C-alpha positions in Angstrom: 112.1 -10.0 -134.7 114.0 -12.9 -136.2 113.9 -16.6 -135.3 117.1 -16.3 -133.2 115.5 -13.7 -130.9 112.8 -16.3 -129.9 115.3 -19.1 -129.2 114.6 -20.4 -125.7 111.4 -18.4 -125.3 109.2 -20.5 -127.6 106.7 -22.6 -125.8 104.4 -22.9 -128.8 105.4 -22.3 -132.4 102.0 -20.7 -133.1 102.9 -17.9 -130.6 105.7 -16.7 -132.8 105.5 -14.5 -136.0 106.7 -17.5 -137.9 103.9 -19.6 -136.5 101.4 -16.9 -137.4 102.6 -16.7 -140.9 102.5 -20.4 -141.3 98.9 -20.5 -140.0 97.9 -18.2 -142.9 99.8 -19.7 -145.8 100.8 -23.2 -144.6 99.5 -26.4 -146.1 99.5 -27.8 -149.6 97.3 -25.2 -151.4 97.3 -21.7 -149.9 100.6 -20.5 -151.4 99.6 -22.0 -154.8 96.3 -20.1 -154.7 98.1 -16.8 -153.7 100.7 -17.4 -156.4 98.0 -17.9 -159.1 96.0 -14.9 -158.0 99.2 -12.8 -158.1 99.8 -13.8 -161.6 96.4 -13.1 -163.0 93.6 -11.4 -161.0 90.8 -11.3 -160.6 90.3 -15.0 -161.1 87.0 -16.9 -161.2 86.6 -20.1 -159.1 86.5 -22.5 -162.0 89.6 -20.9 -163.6 91.5 -21.3 -160.4 90.4 -25.0 -160.1 91.5 -25.6 -163.8 94.9 -23.9 -163.2 95.6 -26.0 -160.1 94.3 -29.2 -161.6 94.5 -31.8 -158.8 92.5 -29.9 -156.2 88.9 -30.9 -155.4 86.0 -28.4 -155.4 85.5 -28.8 -151.7 89.2 -28.2 -150.8 89.5 -25.2 -153.0 86.3 -23.7 -151.6 87.5 -24.2 -148.0 91.0 -22.8 -148.7 89.5 -19.7 -150.4 87.2 -19.2 -147.4 90.1 -19.5 -145.0 92.2 -17.1 -147.0 89.2 -14.7 -147.1 88.7 -15.0 -143.4 92.4 -14.3 -142.8 92.2 -11.1 -144.9 94.3 -12.4 -147.7 91.7 -12.9 -150.5 88.8 -10.7 -151.5 85.7 -12.4 -152.9 83.4 -10.5 -155.1 80.0 -11.9 -156.1 78.1 -10.4 -159.0 74.3 -10.7 -158.8 73.6 -12.4 -162.1 72.6 -15.7 -163.6 74.6 -17.8 -163.7 76.3 -16.5 -160.6 79.7 -15.0 -161.1 82.3 -14.9 -158.3 85.8 -13.4 -158.6 88.8 -13.6 -156.3 91.7 -11.3 -155.9 94.5 -10.6 -153.4 94.0 -8.0 -150.7 96.7 -5.4 -149.9 97.7 -7.6 -146.9 98.4 -10.5 -149.3 100.3 -8.3 -151.7 102.9 -7.8 -148.9 103.5 -11.5 -148.9 104.6 -11.6 -152.5 108.2 -10.8 -151.8 108.3 -13.7 -149.4 106.9 -16.0 -152.1 109.3 -14.6 -154.7 112.2 -15.4 -152.3 111.0 -19.0 -152.1 110.9 -19.1 -156.0 114.4 -17.8 -156.2 115.6 -20.4 -153.7 113.9 -23.1 -155.7 115.5 -21.9 -158.9 119.0 -22.0 -157.3 118.6 -25.3 -155.7 116.2 -27.4 -157.8 118.8 -29.1 -159.9 121.6 -29.5 -157.3 
């Protein structure tokens, strides 16, 4: 169902497919995390933090936990010292990549206009 099919029926944006999608990938960091994982996975926590740059440890940790809880990121912990944790996209998250690619294409066409 497209956005037009919900016109007039929407009482709460969260009740629409668009709202559901935004609840999973909305905000400042989630799409960035998904993008970076898609480019190079698996990725360790500190590597993700280094690639993003301006994110705090606490925020990255909470965003990864939310993405994991929503079924978009898989976390694998290796029982060793020092602890090693890797993150990768799930099959569900892989289906989001065409959407993110569409956003990149839109940006490429409109960035310098």
